[in-house]
N, C-alpha and C positions, 0 to 999 in steps of 0.2 A: 517464552523460554526463560527460565530462571538464570540467575547469575552462575549458579553451580553448573547448569546445563551448558551455558556459553563457555565456561571455563573448560569443561570436558570436551566440548566440540573443538575448541581451539587447541586442545591437547591431543585429541584422538585423530582429527583429520590430517594434521601433518605427519603423524606416525603412519597412517594408512597410505598417504601419498609416497612417503619414503619406501615403505614396503612394496608398493606397486612398482616404483622405479627400479628397485632391486630385482623384483621378479621379471620385469620386462628386460632389464639389462642382462640377466642371466639367460633369458630365452633368446633374444635377438642380438645381444652383444652391446657393449658400452657405447661404441661409436654410433651405432644405429639408433640407440635410445636417445642420445644427444641430438642427432639429426631429426628424429621424430619430435622431440620437444621444441626444437627451433622451428620446425615446419608448423607445429601447432601455434606457436607464438606469431609467426608471420601470417598464418591463416586467420588468427584472432584479430590481428591489426587490420587486415584487409576486410574481414567480415564486419568488424565494428565500424569501419569507415563507410562501407557500402550501405549497411543497414541503418547506420546513424543518419546518413543523407536521406534515405527513404523515410525514416521516422520524422526527420526535420521537415521534409516536404509535406508529409501528412499533417504535421502540427500547424504549418503555415496555412494549409488548405482549410483546416478546421477553424482556425482563427479568422480567416478571411470570410468564411461562410457565416460567422457569428455564433458558432456553437462552442460549448465547453469541450476542450480537447482531452477528455479523460483517457480514452484508449491510447491516444497518441503519446501522452505523457508517460503512461505506463509502459508502452512499447519502448520509448526512448530510454527510460530507466533500465528496462531489462536488457536492451542492447548494450548500454554502457557497462552494466554489471557483467553481462556475458563476455564482452570483449576484455574486461579486466581479468576475469577468471581465465580466459584463454591466454592471456599474457603471463600469468603466473605459471611457473614450471610445475607440472604434475598432471597425471592422467585423470584423476578424479575431478580436479578443477576444470580440466579441458572438457570433460563430458558435461558437467554442469554449465559451463560457458556456452558450449554448442547448443544445449537445450534452451538456454535463454536467448541466444542471438539469432538462431535460424528462424525465418518467418514461418516455416512449417510447424515447428514445435512451440513457437511462442504463444499461440492461443491456449495450449494445454498448460503451459507455465502460468499464463495470465489467470486462468481459472483456479489453478492450485494456489497461487499467491493471494488471489481475492478471497478464497475460502479461508486460508491461514490467517490473513490479516483481519478478516471479518470476525473470526473466532476470537482473536486477540483483543480487538476493539470491544466486542461484546463482553468479554471477561473483565476488561478494565472498566467498562461502564457499569457493570454489575457490582463491582467493588467500590465504586464511587458513592458519595453521599446521595447522589441523584439516581441510584440504581433502579428504584421502582419506576422511574419515568421511562426507562429503556426496556421494559418488558415487552418483547416482540410478539408474544402470543396473544396479547390483548386480553388475557385472562384476569382472574382476581388480582388486584394490586395494580393493574394498569389503569391509568387515568381514563375514565369513561367506560371501563370494562365492567363486566358483571361483578357485582359485589365489590365495587371499587373501594379499596381500603387505603387510598393515597392520603397524603397529608392535606389538611384543610387549613388554609391561611385565612384567618379572620381579619377583616379590614372594612374600610368604608370607602365607597366610591364617591368622589366629589366631581361634579361636572359644572364648570364655570360657563362654558359655551355650549351651544347646541347648533346643529345644522338643520336649516329649514329650507327645503327646495334648493339645495346647492349653495345657499348663502349662510355664512356664519353669523349667528345672532348672539350678541354679547348680552348675557343676563345682567341686569342691574341688581346690585346688592340691596337688600332690604336694610334701610337705615336703622331698623330696630335690632338687627343682628350685630353682634360685636365681632370684630375681625379675629 
């Protein structure tokens, strides 16, 4: 998302939140709207605490079993973000927070965020000077792909030592060669 897009999001989302608060306040009354917002904040705090503990336990289990806790770290981040969104007053942020914090909807959020961040990283990699190295299709331009048109770096390989049957053998320099 560009800077202009972020600016518009930070400008438009609060306006939508206020508009929704006014609509709900006109429909159910001001007091009931405030009670609903407070209930959402309390629910957010409780849900963040409960799911945070569950995510922490999953993280500990993954680390003790010796595997990389990718999913658990992502779940922890989503639970924290969801809880923070639930603590912010507003119905749109509450919906997003519930979507991120509930264990039922978290896999959907995980796939959507993985897709979004995958596209962002691919776009950033393509714009980098090393963009041809990140061609995922393996087509022309990809290293080792058909019609490989990647950069060729000319150089010289110098081997001072060689391995013979698991032993390092140091080559002796020829006295006739100058260093």
